[in-house]
N, C-alpha and C positions, 0 to 999 in steps of 0.2 A: 504494500500500500504506500502510495506517495502523496505528499501534500503539494499544493500549488507551489511551483518554483523549484521543486527538487530535480536533481539530475539535469540541470541546465548549465550551459557554459558560464564560466565565472564572469563574463562581461555583462550578464543580466543585472548584476547588483549595482545599482546607481546610488551612490552616497550623495547627500546634499552637499552643495559646493561649499557652504560655510563650515561644514563638519570635517575636520581633519583627523579626528580621533575615532577609531573603531574599537569596539570591545571584542576581545578574543576570549573564548571559553572552550573548555573541553571536558570530556569525561575523565575519570581518574587515570586510565591507561593511555589516553590520547588517541584512541582509535576513532573517536568522533570529535570533530572540531567545529565550532560555531564562530562565525564572524558576523557581528551585529553592527549596523550602521551608526548607532548612537546609544548612549547609556539609557537605561530605563528611567521613566519619570517617577515611578513609584513601584513598590513591590506588593504582592498579595500573598498573605498567609491564609490559606483555605483550610477549614477543618472538616471537609467532607471525608468520607471513609477512605478514599484512596490517597488524597493529598496529605492527610495527616500521617498515613503510613509511609508515604514516600519521603516526608520531611522536607518538601521543596518550598521555595519562595518563588512565585511566578512573576515574571516580567512579560508584559504583553506587547506584541508587535504585529505589524503587517508582515506576512511572509516575504514580501518584496524587500524587506530590510534585513533579512537574516539569510546568511549562506551557511549551509550545513554540508560538511565534507566527511562522510563516513568512509572508513576503510571498507573494502569489499566484504560483504557478509557480516559487518560488525553490528548491525542494528536488528532489533526485533520490536514489534509493537504489541500493545495490549489494548483491547477495547472492552468496555463494560457498560452496564446500565443501558441507556438509550443508544449506545454505540455511535454517538455523534462526534466524539473525539478519540484520537488514537494517541496513546502514551508511547513514546519512543525511548528505548534504553539500549545501552551497550551490552552486547552478548558476552563480552569478555569481562568487564569489571562490574557490570550491573547498574551503573549510574543512569538515572532517568535524565535525559537531556532536554526533552521538550514534549509538547503535545501539539498535534495538528488536527484541524477540523477534517472530518471525513468528507464533508461537502467542500469540494475544491474551489467553489466560488466564494467561500468565506475569506474575509480579509483579516483574520485574527488567528494568532497562535500564541502559545505560552512557551517561554524559555525558562529553564531552571536556573534562576539567577545565582544559586549557590555554586554554580560552576564558573562564575565570573570572578575576577580578582576582588578580594575583600575591599580594596580602596574604592572600587566603583560603587559598592553597596553601602558603605559607611554613612554617607550623607542622606540616604534615601528614606522616605517615609514608608513604613510597612503598614498596609491596610489589612485589617482582619475581616475575612469573608466568612460568613456563617453558611458555608456550603452544605452543612449537615442538615439544617432545618429550614431556615427562611430564604436562603439564597441572597441575602442582603449584606452589605458592608456594615460592620458594627462600629467601625471607626476608620 
């Protein structure tokens, strides 16, 4: 399963002209690398049954702003519930790297911000999402 923008030439990624810093992230073993056009504006800590088990902080982007370079055969996906998003992880080290919408027309994806350098995350607001019950941000 692929999400919008996967497996395309690297020239597709257009960074804003004013942005000269990209964010680089990777799974623990380095088999999956992410290059993101800009730092996240905020982070989301979701308490739904899967996110709390994964222990992730989500940064949301348009798939057009994220380039994912997996080594051949390095990724696997997991779908659950209404099967509208696919969680991607590294087959080798197990790190959850991102989620993508099954509907390839969706312009939203989540990147596991815990894979980003800590200095990128330090100044950011962490919003608490009650994904377990209400689906609303608590703060």
